[in-house]
N, C-alpha and C positions, 0 to 999 in steps of 0.2 A: 513158611510163614514169613513175616518182615520185623525188624524191628526198628521202632520210630523213635526219635529224638528230638527233643525241643531247646532249640538253640537260641541265643538274643538275635541271630540273624533269619531265623525261620526253621524251617522243619525238613530232619533228614531221615529218608528211608533205608536202610540196611538190610539187605538180602543175602548176607553170607559173605559175600566177594566184592560188592562196590554200594556206593553209596547214590542215593538221586536226592537232591536240593530240593525243597518247594519254596518259595516266598509267597509270603501274605500281602494281599492289595485291598485295601479299603478306598471306594470313594476315586479311585485313579491314585492312590497314595500308597508307597511301599512301607509295610510296617516291618522295623527291623530295632528295633529299641524295646528295651527291658521292660518298660509299664504296660507295654503290648502285646506281651506274650505271659501266657500262664501256665496252664496246663493243658497236656492231650490224655482224651478220656476215649471211652470205647460203649458204644451204644449197644440196645438188643441185636442188631443185625449185623454186629461186628464193623461198623462204620466208624471211623477214626475222626474226633471233635477235637478243635483246637478252641479254647475257651479265653479271651483276654480279661485282660483288668479293665482296658477300655469299653467294654461292653462290645465286641465284635466277636463274634460267634460263626465258626467255619467250620465244614464238614469234607472231607476228603469224596472226591467224585471218580469211582474207579475209570469211567468209561472214559471222561478225558486227562485222567490222569493229573489232578490240580486241586487243590482247596478252594472251597467257593464260598462265598460269604451268604449266610443263612437269616443272620440276626445282628442288625444293626441296633443296641439298647437304647442308644440316646435317641434315635428317631421313631422307634417305636412307644417309647416312655416319655411323653411329655412333662409328666408333674414331679419336675424339680427331682430327678431319679438320684441325685446324689453321687454321680460317677468319682473314681474309678468303683468298679466290682472289688467287694472285700473277701469274699467267697463265693465257691462255685460246687456243685455236686452232681454229677449226672448219675441217675437213677438207671441201670439198665435194663432193671427188672420193670420199672412203669414206662420207660423211655419219657422221661422228662428230665429238666435240668432245673435245680432248685440255684437259685442267683441270690444275694445278698450284696445292698450296697448299704450307706454308712447307719443308716437306722431304719431301712425297709427290706423287705423281701419278696423274692418273685419267682414264679413258675414260667418255663417254658418248655410247650409240649414238640417235641422231637418230631411226631407227625403229623401235627396240622401245622406247626410254625406258631403258634399262638401264644403271644406272651401277657401274662395277666399279674397284677400287683396282689399278692395274698392279704386278707385282713388279719393280722397278728397284732399281740400286745406287745411283742420286741422290740424296744426301742433302742437298742444300741448296737454298735458296731458290733457284727459278727466276723470271725478271721476264719476259723474252722466246721466243717458240717461232717457228720459219720452218719448213716442210717444203720437202724438195729432190726427191729422188727416189726409187722403188723401196720406198717405204713408211721413208723415213728422215727425220730430224727433227735439226734445231738447236735446243737450249734452251740459252739462257744464264742464268748467274747474274751477280753481278755482276762477278768476276774470271775466270771460266773458263766456255768454252762446249763443249758435249757433243755428240756427235753419236751418234745410238741410233736402232737399227731397231726399230720395232713390230711383235712377234710373238706373235701368240695368247697377249696380255695380260700379255706382259712386255715392258719395254725395253730391249733389248740394247745396252749402249755399244761402239763403235767406235772403236778410241784415233786422236786426231789430234794431236798433242803442241805442232803449231803452234799451238792454240786455247786453250791450258793458262795464261795468263798475260795479263792486259788490265787496264787499269786504268778501272774501273766503266765497265762496258758498259753504253749505254743506248738499244741498238735495235740488231736483226738484220734483215736481209730476204733473201731466195733470190730471185736473176736465173734462170729456166729458160733462157733463151735465152743466155747465157754461162756458165752453170754456174757462176756467181759465188754466196758469199756476201760480203753486204756488212755490214761491222760497224762501227758508232758507236760511241766508248769519248770521256767526259767530257774525259779528262784529255790523250790522244793523238790525238784525232779520227777519223779512219775511215779503216778496214783494208778491204781486197780480198781473199779467200781463193778460189783456183782448187781446187774439191773434187776433180778429177783429180789435178792434177800438185801438189798439196797447198802451194804456192806463197803465202805472207802477204805482202801487197804493202802497203808504208804510203802512203797518197795523200800527196802534197806538198800542205803547205798545207789540210789536212783537217778544217777546224772544230775545233781546238782549242779545249777550254773552253766550247763551244756544244753545248747537248743537241740530240738529234736526235729529233723528236715523230713522225714518218712518212715512210718511204720509198716511191715506188710507181712502174712501170715506166713509160717515155715511150712514148705511142702513134705517135709520130713517127719515133721512133728507136730500132731495135731493141737496141743496144747503152746506151741511156742510161737512167738513173733519175732522177727527180725527188726531192729530200731539202728536206722542211720541219722548220724549225729552232725553236728558243724563243729568239727574239731575233733572228736572221741572216736572216730573210726564208726566201726557197725558193731551192735550189741545183739545178744540172745535173753529172751526172758521167757522163762517158763510160767504160764499163767494158772497153773496146778501148784507147784512149789513157792512160786514169787522171788525164783533165784534169777536175778541178774550176771549176766556173765559178759567179758568183754571176747568177741569173736574175731575182728580183725581188726588190725593196726597197720599203720605205715612201717613196712621194714623195707628198707631201700637195698638192702644185700640179699635178698631172694624173689627171683622174679616171677614167680607165681603167687606172689604174696602182694601186700596193698602198697600202693603207692602214692598214697593220701590219706587225710584223715577228715576233709571236708566231703561229707557224702552228701549230695542236693537230692537224689532219689537213687531207690534201689528196685529190682525187679528178679523174679527167679522165673527162668522158662522149663520147659516141660521136662529138659535132661537136667535139673537141679543145677545148673550154670547161674551165678548169681552177678548180674550185671549193674553195675555202679556207675553213677554218673558222679568223677570224682574232680572237685573244683581243685585248682585250674586245669587239672590234665587231662581231663576228657573222660572216656568210656573205659571201664577197667571190668574185664570179665574174670569170675573167679570160681573154680571148681576143687572140690575136694577129691575129687578122683584123679586127678594129676597132682603130685605131690611136688611141695618147693623144691627149688636147688640153690646150692650157693652160687654166689656172685663172684668169681675171682678176677682182681685187677689190681693194676699195679697202685701202690700207695707210695703218694711223694714223700722223697726221707725215708721211708722206711724198708731197712734193706731183708727184712721177713716177709717179702710178697713177691708178688710176679713183676718181673724187671721191665717188663714191657707189655703194654695190651695190644699190641700188632704181635697175634700167634698164627705160627705158620704151619707149625707139625706139633702131633702130640703123642708121646708112645710110654708105656710101662714095662719096666723093667722084672727082672725074675724075683727079685726085692719086695714089689710092689711098691716102689717110688715111681711117680712121674716126672716125666722128663717135656718141658716145652721149648720149643724153637722159635725164637721171637727176633723181631728185627732189631734189638740190642743185647745179642747174646744168647745163652741157654740157660734154661731155670731147672732146677731139681728140686721137687717138693717131697717131703718123704713123710705120709699120714702117721705112722706110730709117733713121732715126736713132731709132728707140726711144723717143721721147719724147710724154709727156703734156701737154696744156694745157689749164689747165681754164677756164672761164669762165661768169660769171655765177653764181659759187655763193657763199655764204655765207662760205666760209673765202679766197676770192680776190676781192677788188672788182674785176674787170674787166668793161669795157663790148664 
Protein backbone atom coordinates (compact mmCIF):
# COMPACT_ATOMS: atom_id res chain seq x y z
CA UNK A 1 0.00 0.00 0.00
CA UNK A 2 0.86 3.69 -0.08
CA UNK A 3 0.98 6.52 2.41
CA UNK A 4 -0.54 9.78 1.15
CA UNK A 5 0.50 13.19 2.51
CA UNK A 6 -1.21 16.53 1.86
CA UNK A 7 1.08 19.58 1.90
CA UNK A 8 0.80 23.26 0.99
CA UNK A 9 2.28 22.43 -2.43
CA UNK A 10 0.17 19.42 -3.35
CA UNK A 11 0.01 15.71 -2.57
CA UNK A 12 2.87 13.26 -2.00
CA UNK A 13 2.59 9.47 -2.24
CA UNK A 14 5.13 7.30 -0.41
CA UNK A 15 5.66 3.64 -1.36
CA UNK A 16 8.19 2.85 1.37
CA UNK A 17 11.21 3.86 -0.70
CA UNK A 18 10.42 6.97 -2.71
CA UNK A 19 7.94 9.83 -3.05
CA UNK A 20 5.75 10.76 -6.00
CA UNK A 21 4.45 14.34 -6.09
CA UNK A 22 1.05 15.30 -7.50
CA UNK A 23 0.00 18.85 -8.28
CA UNK A 24 -3.60 20.03 -8.27
CA UNK A 25 -4.89 22.13 -11.16
CA UNK A 26 -8.29 23.79 -11.56
CA UNK A 27 -9.28 25.75 -14.67
CA UNK A 28 -5.66 25.88 -15.80
CA UNK A 29 -4.49 27.30 -12.46
CA UNK A 30 -2.07 25.49 -10.18
CA UNK A 31 -3.41 25.25 -6.63
CA UNK A 32 -0.56 25.55 -4.17
CA UNK A 33 -1.70 27.71 -1.28
CA UNK A 34 -3.06 26.75 2.12
CA UNK A 35 -6.71 27.80 1.54
CA UNK A 36 -6.87 25.51 -1.50
CA UNK A 37 -5.78 22.41 0.39
CA UNK A 38 -7.85 20.85 3.09
CA UNK A 39 -8.21 17.10 3.61
CA UNK A 40 -7.49 13.72 2.06
CA UNK A 41 -10.26 11.14 2.44
CA UNK A 42 -11.02 7.66 1.03
CA UNK A 43 -14.30 6.47 -0.47
CA UNK A 44 -15.95 3.02 -0.53
CA UNK A 45 -13.81 1.83 -3.44
CA UNK A 46 -10.58 2.91 -1.74
CA UNK A 47 -10.13 5.92 -4.03
CA UNK A 48 -8.33 8.91 -2.53
CA UNK A 49 -10.16 12.26 -2.60
CA UNK A 50 -8.81 15.74 -1.93
CA UNK A 51 -11.42 18.21 -0.69
CA UNK A 52 -10.37 21.85 -0.78
CA UNK A 53 -11.74 24.82 1.12
CA UNK A 54 -12.29 26.65 -2.17
CA UNK A 55 -14.81 24.00 -3.21
CA UNK A 56 -12.59 21.99 -5.56
CA UNK A 57 -13.07 18.23 -5.19
CA UNK A 58 -10.35 16.05 -6.71
CA UNK A 59 -10.10 12.27 -6.92
CA UNK A 60 -7.12 10.10 -7.81
CA UNK A 61 -7.21 8.43 -11.23
CA UNK A 62 -4.98 5.35 -10.93
CA UNK A 63 -4.99 4.65 -14.69
CA UNK A 64 -3.61 8.09 -15.54
CA UNK A 65 -1.73 8.43 -12.23
CA UNK A 66 -3.03 11.91 -11.49
CA UNK A 67 -5.67 13.79 -9.51
CA UNK A 68 -8.58 14.98 -11.62
CA UNK A 69 -11.06 17.72 -10.78
CA UNK A 70 -14.49 16.15 -10.25
CA UNK A 71 -16.46 19.05 -8.79
CA UNK A 72 -16.03 22.81 -8.79
CA UNK A 73 -18.45 23.80 -6.05
CA UNK A 74 -18.75 27.45 -7.09
CA UNK A 75 -19.72 26.54 -10.68
CA UNK A 76 -22.31 23.95 -9.58
CA UNK A 77 -24.02 26.08 -6.94
CA UNK A 78 -25.08 29.52 -8.14
CA UNK A 79 -27.16 30.49 -5.08
CA UNK A 80 -24.56 32.51 -3.15
CA UNK A 81 -22.74 29.47 -1.83
CA UNK A 82 -20.75 31.44 0.72
CA UNK A 83 -17.40 29.78 0.03
CA UNK A 84 -14.97 28.81 1.43
CA UNK A 85 -16.10 25.43 2.68
CA UNK A 86 -15.98 25.38 6.48
CA UNK A 87 -16.27 21.60 6.97
CA UNK A 88 -16.43 18.38 4.97
CA UNK A 89 -17.00 14.70 5.71
CA UNK A 90 -16.69 11.80 3.27
CA UNK A 91 -19.06 9.01 4.29
CA UNK A 92 -17.40 5.89 2.89
CA UNK A 93 -20.41 3.74 3.83
CA UNK A 94 -23.01 5.72 1.87
CA UNK A 95 -20.45 7.05 -0.65
CA UNK A 96 -21.31 10.72 -0.38
CA UNK A 97 -19.62 13.86 0.90
CA UNK A 98 -21.30 16.25 3.33
CA UNK A 99 -20.13 19.82 2.72
CA UNK A 100 -20.75 22.94 4.79
CA UNK A 101 -20.41 26.64 4.00
CA UNK A 102 -21.00 29.59 6.31
CA UNK A 103 -24.70 28.86 6.87
CA UNK A 104 -25.68 26.06 4.45
CA UNK A 105 -25.13 22.32 4.09
CA UNK A 106 -24.75 20.32 0.87
CA UNK A 107 -24.48 16.69 -0.20
CA UNK A 108 -22.27 15.47 -3.05
CA UNK A 109 -22.98 12.01 -4.48
CA UNK A 110 -19.68 10.30 -5.31
CA UNK A 111 -21.27 7.91 -7.82
CA UNK A 112 -23.40 10.39 -9.81
CA UNK A 113 -21.38 13.58 -9.07
CA UNK A 114 -24.67 15.29 -8.18
CA UNK A 115 -24.50 18.21 -5.73
CA UNK A 116 -27.64 19.24 -3.82
CA UNK A 117 -28.31 21.81 -1.13
CA UNK A 118 -29.88 20.15 1.90
CA UNK A 119 -33.03 21.42 3.55
CA UNK A 120 -31.80 22.29 7.02
CA UNK A 121 -32.75 24.33 10.09
CA UNK A 122 -29.04 24.84 10.87
CA UNK A 123 -28.18 28.41 9.91
CA UNK A 124 -24.74 28.89 11.46
CA UNK A 125 -21.20 28.04 10.49
CA UNK A 126 -20.31 24.36 10.96
CA UNK A 127 -16.61 23.66 11.50
CA UNK A 128 -16.47 19.93 12.37
CA UNK A 129 -18.52 16.86 11.38
CA UNK A 130 -18.67 13.34 12.83
CA UNK A 131 -21.00 10.49 11.87
CA UNK A 132 -22.48 8.18 14.49
CA UNK A 133 -25.02 5.49 13.51
CA UNK A 134 -28.27 5.15 11.55
CA UNK A 135 -27.49 7.99 9.14
CA UNK A 136 -27.02 10.33 12.10
CA UNK A 137 -24.42 13.09 12.16
CA UNK A 138 -23.00 15.48 14.72
CA UNK A 139 -22.23 18.94 13.35
CA UNK A 140 -20.27 21.35 15.53
CA UNK A 141 -20.26 25.12 15.45
CA UNK A 142 -17.91 27.04 17.73
CA UNK A 143 -20.32 26.93 20.70
CA UNK A 144 -22.92 24.24 19.94
CA UNK A 145 -23.13 20.69 18.58
CA UNK A 146 -26.14 19.66 16.50
CA UNK A 147 -27.34 16.09 16.15
CA UNK A 148 -29.05 15.63 12.78
CA UNK A 149 -30.39 12.76 10.71
CA UNK A 150 -29.97 12.82 6.94
CA UNK A 151 -33.30 11.89 5.35
CA UNK A 152 -34.00 12.26 1.61
CA UNK A 153 -32.27 15.59 1.10
CA UNK A 154 -33.12 16.99 4.53
CA UNK A 155 -31.21 17.37 7.79
CA UNK A 156 -33.62 16.70 10.65
CA UNK A 157 -32.28 18.01 13.96
CA UNK A 158 -32.64 15.77 17.02
CA UNK A 159 -32.56 17.79 20.21
CA UNK A 160 -29.69 17.13 22.63
CA UNK A 161 -29.80 20.02 25.16
CA UNK A 162 -26.60 18.73 26.77
CA UNK A 163 -24.70 19.81 23.65
CA UNK A 164 -26.04 23.36 23.43
CA UNK A 165 -23.32 25.32 25.23
CA UNK A 166 -19.55 24.96 24.83
CA UNK A 167 -16.60 27.34 24.84
CA UNK A 168 -15.05 27.12 21.36
CA UNK A 169 -15.36 23.56 20.05
CA UNK A 170 -12.14 22.68 18.21
CA UNK A 171 -12.72 19.00 17.32
CA UNK A 172 -15.32 16.22 17.54
CA UNK A 173 -14.88 12.48 17.00
CA UNK A 174 -17.39 9.63 17.30
CA UNK A 175 -16.10 6.32 18.70
CA UNK A 176 -18.34 3.47 17.44
CA UNK A 177 -17.21 0.80 19.95
CA UNK A 178 -18.19 2.84 23.02
CA UNK A 179 -20.87 5.00 21.33
CA UNK A 180 -19.08 8.03 22.75
CA UNK A 181 -18.71 11.44 21.15
CA UNK A 182 -15.33 12.94 22.04
CA UNK A 183 -15.50 16.74 22.17
CA UNK A 184 -12.44 18.97 22.23
CA UNK A 185 -12.94 22.55 23.44
CA UNK A 186 -10.29 25.23 23.63
CA UNK A 187 -11.19 26.71 27.02
CA UNK A 188 -12.68 23.78 28.94
CA UNK A 189 -10.69 20.83 27.58
CA UNK A 190 -12.12 17.42 26.68
CA UNK A 191 -15.70 16.19 27.15
CA UNK A 192 -17.22 12.77 26.51
CA UNK A 193 -20.87 12.38 25.53
CA UNK A 194 -22.71 9.05 25.70
CA UNK A 195 -25.28 9.28 22.92
CA UNK A 196 -27.59 6.70 24.54
CA UNK A 197 -27.61 7.79 28.18
CA UNK A 198 -27.09 11.43 27.11
CA UNK A 199 -24.53 11.85 29.87
CA UNK A 200 -21.95 14.60 29.35
CA UNK A 201 -18.67 13.83 31.13
CA UNK A 202 -15.98 16.42 31.87
CA UNK A 203 -12.57 14.75 31.54
CA UNK A 204 -10.35 15.76 34.47
CA UNK A 205 -7.25 17.75 33.43
CA UNK A 206 -8.53 17.51 29.88
CA UNK A 207 -6.18 19.71 27.84
CA UNK A 208 -7.52 23.14 28.75
CA UNK A 209 -6.24 25.96 26.50
CA UNK A 210 -4.76 23.42 24.06
CA UNK A 211 -6.14 22.97 20.57
CA UNK A 212 -6.99 19.44 19.39
CA UNK A 213 -5.92 18.76 15.79
CA UNK A 214 -6.95 15.12 15.34
CA UNK A 215 -8.44 12.14 17.19
CA UNK A 216 -8.17 8.51 16.05
CA UNK A 217 -9.09 5.13 17.52
CA UNK A 218 -6.35 2.99 19.01
CA UNK A 219 -5.78 -0.39 17.34
CA UNK A 220 -4.45 -1.93 20.56
CA UNK A 221 -7.26 -0.99 22.94
CA UNK A 222 -10.86 -0.75 21.68
CA UNK A 223 -11.74 1.64 24.52
CA UNK A 224 -8.92 4.07 23.75
CA UNK A 225 -8.31 6.98 21.41
CA UNK A 226 -5.18 8.96 20.56
CA UNK A 227 -5.38 12.76 20.58
CA UNK A 228 -2.99 14.91 18.53
CA UNK A 229 -2.60 18.41 19.94
CA UNK A 230 -1.31 21.76 18.78
CA UNK A 231 1.64 22.09 21.14
CA UNK A 232 1.36 19.32 23.74
CA UNK A 233 2.24 16.21 21.71
CA UNK A 234 0.01 13.13 21.69
CA UNK A 235 -2.30 11.94 24.49
CA UNK A 236 -4.15 8.70 25.18
CA UNK A 237 -7.73 8.81 26.44
CA UNK A 238 -9.47 5.74 27.87
CA UNK A 239 -13.19 6.07 27.16
CA UNK A 240 -14.09 3.51 29.83
CA UNK A 241 -12.17 5.00 32.77
CA UNK A 242 -12.04 8.59 31.44
CA UNK A 243 -8.30 8.60 32.15
CA UNK A 244 -6.22 11.01 30.05
CA UNK A 245 -2.46 10.37 29.93
CA UNK A 246 0.42 11.96 28.07
CA UNK A 247 1.79 9.55 25.46
CA UNK A 248 4.38 11.34 23.30
CA UNK A 249 6.20 14.60 23.94
CA UNK A 250 9.16 16.19 22.19
CA UNK A 251 12.37 14.48 23.31
CA UNK A 252 15.41 15.56 21.32
CA UNK A 253 17.79 13.26 23.23
CA UNK A 254 16.27 10.02 21.96
CA UNK A 255 16.04 9.31 18.25
CA UNK A 256 13.01 7.01 18.56
CA UNK A 257 11.00 9.60 20.44
CA UNK A 258 9.15 12.75 19.40
CA UNK A 259 10.87 15.64 17.63
CA UNK A 260 8.05 18.15 18.03
CA UNK A 261 4.83 18.87 19.92
CA UNK A 262 2.66 20.42 17.19
CA UNK A 263 0.96 17.36 15.69
CA UNK A 264 -1.28 18.30 12.76
CA UNK A 265 -2.48 14.76 12.04
CA UNK A 266 -1.92 11.14 13.09
CA UNK A 267 -2.49 7.70 11.56
CA UNK A 268 -1.90 4.12 12.76
CA UNK A 269 -0.97 1.54 10.11
CA UNK A 270 -1.48 -2.24 10.20
CA UNK A 271 1.97 -2.74 11.78
CA UNK A 272 0.99 -0.51 14.73
CA UNK A 273 3.34 2.23 13.56
CA UNK A 274 2.13 5.73 14.37
CA UNK A 275 2.60 8.22 11.53
CA UNK A 276 2.53 11.85 12.64
CA UNK A 277 2.55 15.13 10.72
CA UNK A 278 4.81 17.17 13.00
CA UNK A 279 4.95 20.90 12.29
CA UNK A 280 7.33 22.21 11.01
CA UNK A 281 9.50 19.06 10.97
CA UNK A 282 7.60 16.83 8.51
CA UNK A 283 6.58 13.19 8.95
CA UNK A 284 7.64 11.29 12.07
CA UNK A 285 7.03 7.53 12.46
CA UNK A 286 6.91 6.03 15.96
CA UNK A 287 6.77 2.36 16.96
CA UNK A 288 6.81 0.86 20.44
CA UNK A 289 8.50 -2.22 18.96
CA UNK A 290 11.74 -0.28 18.69
CA UNK A 291 12.87 1.22 22.02
CA UNK A 292 14.46 4.64 22.12
CA UNK A 293 18.18 5.01 22.49
CA UNK A 294 20.33 7.75 23.98
CA UNK A 295 21.78 10.33 21.63
CA UNK A 296 25.42 10.88 22.59
CA UNK A 297 26.90 14.12 21.31
CA UNK A 298 29.43 16.82 22.12
CA UNK A 299 28.20 19.50 24.52
CA UNK A 300 29.99 22.82 24.13
CA UNK A 301 32.06 23.90 27.16
CA UNK A 302 31.09 20.74 29.05
CA UNK A 303 34.12 18.54 29.84
CA UNK A 304 31.83 15.68 30.92
CA UNK A 305 30.67 14.93 27.37
CA UNK A 306 31.90 13.43 24.12
CA UNK A 307 34.81 15.58 22.93
CA UNK A 308 33.84 15.59 19.24
CA UNK A 309 30.86 14.47 17.15
CA UNK A 310 33.04 12.94 14.42
CA UNK A 311 33.55 9.40 15.79
CA UNK A 312 35.79 7.01 13.84
CA UNK A 313 35.99 3.96 16.10
CA UNK A 314 34.35 2.55 19.26
CA UNK A 315 35.78 -0.08 21.62
CA UNK A 316 34.61 -1.64 24.92
CA UNK A 317 37.38 -2.75 27.29
CA UNK A 318 37.37 -5.58 29.86
CA UNK A 319 36.06 -3.27 32.61
CA UNK A 320 33.03 -2.23 30.57
CA UNK A 321 34.32 1.26 29.76
CA UNK A 322 33.60 2.57 26.26
CA UNK A 323 36.39 4.19 24.24
CA UNK A 324 35.70 6.58 21.35
CA UNK A 325 38.31 7.61 18.77
CA UNK A 326 37.28 11.03 17.42
CA UNK A 327 38.74 13.72 15.19
CA UNK A 328 39.63 15.66 18.35
CA UNK A 329 41.22 13.01 20.49
CA UNK A 330 40.16 9.94 22.43
CA UNK A 331 37.27 9.74 24.93
CA UNK A 332 36.62 7.13 27.59
CA UNK A 333 33.14 6.79 29.10
CA UNK A 334 32.59 4.95 32.37
CA UNK A 335 28.97 3.69 32.65
CA UNK A 336 29.43 3.00 36.39
CA UNK A 337 29.88 6.66 37.34
CA UNK A 338 28.69 8.27 34.07
CA UNK A 339 31.94 10.17 33.66
CA UNK A 340 33.86 11.11 30.51
CA UNK A 341 37.66 11.28 30.32
CA UNK A 342 39.11 13.13 27.34
CA UNK A 343 42.62 12.31 26.08
CA UNK A 344 44.88 13.86 23.44
CA UNK A 345 42.39 16.56 22.48
CA UNK A 346 43.07 20.18 21.58
CA UNK A 347 40.84 21.20 24.47
CA UNK A 348 42.74 19.26 27.15
CA UNK A 349 46.49 18.64 27.18
CA UNK A 350 46.45 15.06 28.46
CA UNK A 351 49.01 12.45 27.49
